[in-house]
C-alpha positions in Angstrom: -0.2 -0.2 -0.2 1.0 3.3 -0.4 2.5 5.7 2.0 -0.5 8.8 2.0 0.5 12.2 3.7 -2.5 13.6 5.5 -2.2 17.4 5.6 -5.3 18.7 8.1 -5.4 15.7 10.4 -5.6 18.1 13.4 -9.0 19.1 11.1 -12.8 18.1 10.6 -12.5 16.5 7.4 -8.5 15.3 8.0 -9.8 13.5 11.7 -12.1 11.5 10.1 -10.2 10.5 7.1 -7.1 8.9 9.0 -9.3 6.5 10.4 -10.4 5.3 7.1 -7.4 5.3 5.5 -6.0 2.7 8.7 -9.1 0.7 8.2 -8.2 0.1 4.8 -4.4 -0.6 5.5 -2.4 2.2 4.5 0.9 3.3 5.7 0.0 6.9 6.9 1.7 10.1 7.5 0.2 13.5 9.2 1.7 16.8 9.0 1.6 18.6 12.4 1.9 22.5 13.2 1.6 21.1 16.7 1.9 17.5 16.7 0.4 17.5 20.4 -2.9 18.4 19.0 -2.9 14.5 18.3 -1.4 12.7 21.3 -5.0 11.8 22.7 -6.8 10.6 19.2 -7.0 6.8 19.5 -5.5 6.6 16.1 -2.1 8.2 17.4 0.5 5.2 17.9 -0.8 4.0 14.4 0.5 7.1 12.3 3.9 8.9 11.9 3.3 13.3 12.7 5.8 14.6 11.3 5.9 18.4 12.4 5.5 21.1 9.8 4.4 24.4 8.3 2.5 24.8 4.5 4.2 29.0 5.6 7.7 27.7 6.2 8.6 26.1 3.4 12.0 24.6 4.7 9.9 22.7 6.7 8.3 20.8 3.8 11.0 18.4 2.7 11.4 16.4 5.3 7.9 16.0 5.4 7.4 15.0 1.8 10.5 12.5 2.1 9.0 8.7 1.4 5.1 9.3 0.8 3.5 8.2 -2.1 0.4 10.3 -2.2 -0.8 13.2 -0.3 -4.3 14.6 1.1 -4.6 18.4 1.3 -6.7 19.4 3.3 -6.2 23.0 4.8 -7.6 25.8 4.4 -7.0 29.6 6.0 -10.2 30.9 6.6 -9.4 32.0 10.6 -11.7 33.0 13.3 -10.0 37.1 13.4 -10.5 37.9 10.0 -6.8 37.1 8.9 -6.4 37.8 4.9 -7.2 33.8 4.1 -7.0 33.7 0.6 -3.6 35.6 1.0 -2.4 32.7 2.7 -3.8 30.1 0.9 -1.8 31.5 -2.0 1.2 31.1 -0.2 0.7 27.4 1.7 -0.6 26.3 -1.8 2.1 27.8 -3.6 4.7 26.4 -0.4 3.1 22.6 -0.9 3.1 22.3 -4.7 7.0 23.3 -4.9 7.9 21.2 -1.8 6.1 18.1 -4.2 7.6 18.8 -7.4 11.2 18.3 -4.8 9.9 15.0 -3.8 8.3 11.6 -5.1 5.3 12.3 -4.7 2.6 10.4 -7.0 -0.7 12.4 -7.0 -2.1 15.1 -4.7 -5.3 15.1 -3.8 -7.3 18.3 -3.1 -11.0 18.7 -1.1 -12.0 22.1 -2.4 -15.3 24.2 -3.4 -18.1 23.5 -5.7 -19.6 26.9 -7.9 -19.0 28.8 -11.0 -19.5 32.0 -12.2 -19.4 35.2 -9.8 -17.6 33.3 -6.7 -17.4 34.3 -3.0 -14.3 35.3 -2.1 -14.3 31.7 -0.1 -15.0 29.8 -2.8 -12.6 32.1 -6.0 -9.8 30.6 -2.9 -10.9 27.5 -2.4 -10.8 27.0 -6.7 -8.0 29.7 -6.6 -5.6 26.7 -4.1 -6.7 24.0 -6.7 -4.5 25.7 -9.8 -1.7 26.3 -7.8 -1.3 22.5 -6.5 -2.1 21.8 -10.5 0.2 24.2 -11.4 3.4 22.2 -10.0 5.1 19.3 -11.7 3.0 16.7 -9.6 -0.9 15.5 -10.7 -3.5 16.4 -8.7 -7.2 15.3 -8.3 -9.7 18.1 -7.2 -12.4 17.3 -5.7 -15.2 19.9 -5.3 -18.2 19.7 -2.8 -20.7 22.0 -1.4 -22.2 21.8 1.7 -21.2 18.8 4.0 -23.4 16.4 5.9 -22.3 15.0 9.2 -22.4 15.6 13.1 -20.1 18.2 14.3 -19.2 20.1 10.4 -20.0 23.8 9.9 -22.6 23.4 7.4 -24.4 21.5 9.4 -24.3 23.3 13.2 -25.0 26.4 11.4 -28.4 24.4 10.0 -29.0 23.0 13.0 -28.7 25.8 15.1 -31.0 28.1 12.8 -34.0 25.5 12.5 -33.7 24.6 15.8 -33.9 28.0 17.2 -36.0 30.0 15.4 -39.3 28.5 14.7 -40.4 31.8 12.6 -37.2 33.1 10.2 -36.8 36.3 8.5 -34.1 35.6 6.2 -32.3 37.1 3.0 -32.6 35.4 -0.3 -29.7 33.1 -0.2 -32.2 30.5 1.5 -33.8 29.8 -1.8 -30.2 28.9 -4.0 -30.1 25.2 -4.3 -26.9 22.9 -3.7 -26.4 19.2 -3.4 -25.3 17.9 -0.2 -23.0 15.5 0.4 -22.8 13.1 3.2 -19.5 13.2 5.5 -19.4 9.0 5.0 -19.6 9.2 1.5 -17.1 12.1 0.9 -14.1 9.9 3.1 -15.1 6.8 0.3 -14.9 9.3 -2.4 -11.4 10.8 -1.0 -9.9 7.6 -0.3 -11.0 6.5 -4.3 -9.1 9.6 -5.0 -5.9 8.0 -4.4 -6.1 5.2 -7.5 -6.5 8.2 -10.2 -4.1 8.1 -12.4 -2.9 10.5 -15.6 -2.7 14.4 -15.2 -4.1 16.8 -12.9 -8.2 16.5 -13.0 -11.0 18.0 -11.5 -14.5 16.7 -10.6 -17.5 17.9 -9.0 -18.8 15.7 -6.5 -22.6 16.0 -4.7 -25.1 13.8 -3.4 -28.0 12.5 -4.8 -30.7 15.4 -3.8 -30.5 19.0 -5.1 -31.9 21.2 -2.6 -32.6 24.8 -1.6 -31.3 26.1 2.0 -35.1 26.5 2.8 -35.9 22.7 1.6 -32.9 21.9 3.6 -34.4 23.2 7.1 -37.7 22.3 6.7 -36.4 18.7 6.2 -34.1 18.9 9.2 -37.2 20.2 11.3 -39.2 17.3 9.9 -36.2 14.9 11.4 -35.7 16.2 14.5 -39.0 16.3 15.5 -39.8 20.5 15.2 -43.0 22.3 14.7 -43.1 23.5 11.1 -40.6 26.3 10.4 -41.8 29.3 8.9 -39.2 30.7 6.3 -39.9 34.5 4.9 -37.2 35.4 2.7 -36.5 38.9 2.3 -34.1 41.4 0.1 -33.2 43.7 2.4 -30.4 41.5 4.5 -27.1 42.2 3.6 -23.9 39.3 3.7 -22.7 42.0 6.6 -26.4 41.5 8.5 -26.5 38.0 7.9 -23.5 37.2 9.6 -24.3 38.8 12.5 -27.4 37.6 12.7 -25.7 34.0 12.4 -23.1 35.3 14.8 -26.0 35.6 17.6 -27.9 32.5 16.8 -25.5 30.0 16.0 -22.5 28.7 17.3 -20.3 30.1 14.4 -18.3 33.6 14.9 -19.1 36.2 12.7 -15.8 36.6 11.1 -16.3 32.8 10.1 -19.8 33.2 9.8 -19.8 36.2 7.0 -17.4 34.3 4.3 -19.8 31.4 4.6 -22.9 33.3 4.3 -21.2 35.0 1.3 -20.9 31.0 -0.5 -24.4 30.6 -0.1 -25.7 33.1 -2.2 -24.0 30.8 -4.9 -26.0 28.2 -6.5 -23.4 24.7 -5.8 -24.7 22.1 -7.7 -22.9 19.6 -9.8 -23.2 19.1 -13.8 -22.0 15.5 -13.5 -21.7 13.5 -10.7 -20.5 10.7 -12.5 -17.3 10.4 -10.7 -19.1 10.6 -6.9 -21.6 7.8 -7.9 -18.3 5.5 -9.2 -16.5 6.0 -5.8 -19.0 5.2 -3.1 -21.7 1.9 -2.9 -24.4 4.6 -3.0 -25.2 8.0 -2.2 -26.5 8.9 1.3 -29.8 11.1 0.6 -29.9 13.9 2.4 -32.6 12.8 5.2 -30.9 9.8 5.7 -27.4 11.9 6.2 -29.0 14.3 8.7 -30.6 11.1 10.2 -27.3 9.6 10.6 -25.7 13.1 11.9 -28.4 13.6 14.6 -27.7 10.4 16.2 -24.5 10.7 16.7 -24.8 14.0 18.4 -27.6 12.5 20.5 -25.2 9.2 21.1 -22.0 11.7 21.6 -20.6 10.0 18.9 -18.3 12.9 17.4 -14.9 11.8 16.8 -13.8 15.6 15.0 -15.9 19.2 15.3 -15.5 21.8 12.8 -14.5 24.0 15.9 -11.6 22.0 16.8 -9.1 24.1 14.9 -7.8 26.6 16.4 -7.4 29.8 14.0 -3.9 30.0 15.7 -0.8 27.5 14.8 0.5 27.7 18.3 -1.5 28.6 21.2 0.3 30.7 24.2 1.3 30.1 26.8 1.9 32.5 30.2 5.4 30.7 30.8 6.4 31.2 27.2 9.6 33.7 26.9 7.4 35.9 24.7 5.6 37.5 28.4 8.7 37.3 30.4 8.9 40.7 31.8 5.5 41.7 31.0 2.6 42.0 33.7 0.8 39.1 34.3 -2.3 39.4 36.6 -3.3 35.8 38.8 -6.0 34.4 40.9 -5.2 31.1 42.6 -7.6 29.7 44.5 -6.5 26.3 46.7 -9.4 23.5 47.6 -8.6 19.6 49.9 -11.4 17.4 49.1 -11.7 14.0 50.2 -12.5 12.5 46.5 -9.6 11.6 45.0 -7.8 13.3 42.7 -9.1 11.2 39.4 -12.3 12.5 41.0 -11.2 15.6 40.8 -10.1 15.6 37.0 -13.0 14.2 36.3 -15.3 16.8 37.2 -12.8 20.2 36.2 -13.0 18.1 32.7 -16.8 18.2 32.5 -17.1 22.0 32.9 -19.1 24.2 30.0 -21.6 22.8 27.3 -24.7 21.7 29.3 -23.0 21.3 32.9 -21.7 25.0 32.7 -19.1 26.2 35.1 -20.4 25.3 38.6 -21.6 28.8 39.7 -23.7 31.5 38.5 -23.8 30.0 35.3 -26.1 33.4 34.7 -22.8 35.2 34.9 -21.1 33.1 32.3 -24.3 33.4 30.2 -24.1 37.4 30.0 -20.2 36.9 29.5 -20.9 34.3 26.3 -23.5 36.8 25.0 -21.3 40.2 25.4 -18.5 38.2 23.5 -21.2 37.1 20.8 -22.3 40.5 20.7 -18.4 42.1 20.0 -18.0 39.1 16.9 -16.4 37.0 19.6 -17.3 32.5 19.6 -19.8 33.3 22.7 -20.7 30.1 24.5 -22.7 28.2 21.7 -19.8 26.2 21.0 -20.0 24.0 23.7 -18.5 20.5 23.9 -17.9 17.6 21.6 -18.7 15.5 24.6 -19.8 15.5 27.8 -16.9 14.1 29.4 -13.9 13.8 27.3 -11.7 16.4 26.4 -8.5 16.4 23.6 -5.7 18.8 23.5 -6.2 21.7 20.9 -10.3 21.0 20.7 -13.3 23.9 22.0 -15.0 23.9 25.2 -17.6 27.2 24.6 -15.2 30.1 24.4 -12.2 27.8 25.5 -9.2 26.2 23.9 -8.1 23.1 25.6 -3.8 23.7 25.7 -3.2 20.8 27.6 -4.9 17.5 29.5 -2.8 15.5 31.5 -4.9 12.3 32.6 -6.2 12.5 36.1 -3.9 15.6 37.1 -4.0 18.8 34.7 -6.6 20.7 32.4 -5.2 24.3 30.7 -7.8 26.1 28.6 -6.9 29.0 26.9 -10.0 32.2 26.5 -11.2 33.0 22.8 -13.1 35.1 23.8 -12.9 39.0 22.7 -10.3 40.2 25.3 -8.0 43.4 26.0 -4.9 41.1 26.7 -4.6 37.0 26.8 -6.3 34.6 29.4 -5.8 31.0 30.7 -7.2 28.9 33.3 -6.0 26.2 34.9 -6.4 22.9 37.2 -4.4 20.6 38.7 -5.0 17.6 41.2 -3.1 16.4 43.9 -3.7 13.3 45.8 -3.0 14.4 49.3 -3.0 10.6 51.1 -6.2 11.5 52.8 -7.9 13.1 49.5 -6.8 15.7 47.2 -5.6 19.3 46.4 -7.1 21.3 43.9 -5.5 24.0 42.8 -7.3 26.9 40.2 -5.4 30.0 38.4 -6.6 32.3 36.6 -3.8 34.3 34.7 -4.3 37.0 32.5 -1.4 39.2 30.7 -3.5 42.6 29.9 -2.9 44.7 26.6 -2.3 48.1 27.5 -4.1 50.4 29.8 -7.5 49.0 28.4 -6.3 45.3 29.5 -5.6 46.7 32.9 -8.4 48.9 33.3 -10.4 45.4 32.5 -8.8 43.2 34.8 -9.7 45.3 38.3 -12.9 46.0 37.0 -13.7 42.3 36.8 -11.5 41.2 39.7 -14.6 41.4 42.5 -17.0 39.5 40.5 -13.8 36.9 39.2 -13.0 37.0 42.9 -15.9 35.3 44.0 -16.9 33.1 40.5 -13.4 31.6 40.8 -13.8 30.7 44.7 -16.8 29.7 44.5 -16.2 27.3 41.2 -13.3 26.0 43.2 -15.2 25.0 46.2 -17.8 23.2 44.1 -15.5 21.6 41.9 -13.9 20.2 45.3 -17.3 19.1 46.9 -18.6 17.5 43.7 -15.1 14.9 43.7 -15.9 14.5 47.3 -19.8 13.0 46.8 -18.1 10.9 43.6 -18.9 7.1 44.5 
């Protein structure tokens, strides 16, 4: 079997593709800017992880060494509004050049479907395919539209809009048609593309149904057992206003919602679906794809989520050299518990999502709403799983920086702040029980950051103290 390189292995598609490749007997190499993000996945010891960065050409030669095929599954649409088009161009050009100097025989690239007046997001996706194909290694570019699967960005937006709003005043794009593709079908098609031969090709892929977004929401409501949804399309809602509304109602930050909304005005249907039909045992109808996704959500069987990808290549630590000599505000709470360190760990790694923060959840809710109004991620990202946490994934407006089983959890704040914030938990056995050390750190940015810390300090003092005590109490009550 060929040795296959997967770029974007920490992402939504890549994280599901790797187990599929392993199941079929492929020798898999994963490129990761931060290899530690893969430490907690169950297939880690079955793959080789090589550190590299698509924006660092010098790092790509060693990554590609010995690989026969490669999946290009990355793009740079970031939460904080960076120029993703420029980053995509640079990354694709670097990879194409490095591939040309290696023994790579084919690149499989997942791009975006669409024709005519494309949005910046879709135009960038297709430009990446062109840049990859301009190199000397043949490329199979697969252009897909909406991907339906538990945890996908398209499914999450569809689900939240439909569940939260019984009556929707929507822009005209709800009547734009697309061809949604089930995640399982996409994975089969991607793996099949490894066998392509000859020169570079572009193939459109889609599911068996052509539906408007309005029809997709109505079908979702029916399958989810919701009352009929009333959808009123009006011409006045601009992409900017639509993205602000989506940022308030769904877990998607406004900066992510806007390029997606821009893309929704473009009809994304397939003119020839023969490639997709030949690459699967049978394309999954939209109704069945939604039912499967809902089942996975309800059973907490979500191996990857869209929010599991951080917008930052490497999350900062308060101990990083960059912070040395800077102001670092700290609140530390130390509490004893009659439970074990393992009991403490199980309690504090369950925070966020439906469980909340063990005290004054209404205050956390207000903070999440303020963050959403400011264009941040808010609290609605929730959790992938109610008990498990992995390095790199999101919990509400936090990002998991580090997890040490039965011992440590470190979180980095991705909310809108005039500075950088961390929240960490440490559980230690004491012989007669355990000790919880809970630490909140804040590195203020300028005068505004300092004013923010001292304005919030009285609230933090109460909230963090109560939170630590209740975590210790719950650990003491563990069976």
